[in-house]
C-alpha positions, 0 to 999 in steps of 0.5 A: 499500500502506497501513500495514495492508498492511505490517503484514499482510505483516511479521506473514505473513513473521513466521509462515513464519519461525517456521514454519521455525525448527527451534529456539526463539529461547531455544534459539537465543541460548543456542547463540550464548552457548555459542560466544561462550565457546568463542571466548574460551576459544580466544582466552584459551588463545592469549593463554596459549601466546603469553605462555609463548612469550615468556617461555620464549623470553627465558629461553632466550635469557638462559640461552645467553648465560650458557652462552657467557659461562661457556664463555668464562670458563672458556677464558680462565681455563685458557688465561691462566695 
């Protein structure tokens, strides 16, 4: 098989693939761009959610410790007079 035969086969294969394609190449690329945008948005949403969990969890721990310390303070203040 020489280069001309290989080029003919490649051209025939490409033509057959073009015939089977239900959407054009540009639309296909637009679909991929849209899906990439959706993935990026989902990743951003997930990162924000994780950030909020860390922040709210941290403040929850700080508030719990503060409330416990205040309760201990009040207990000792009333019972050590």
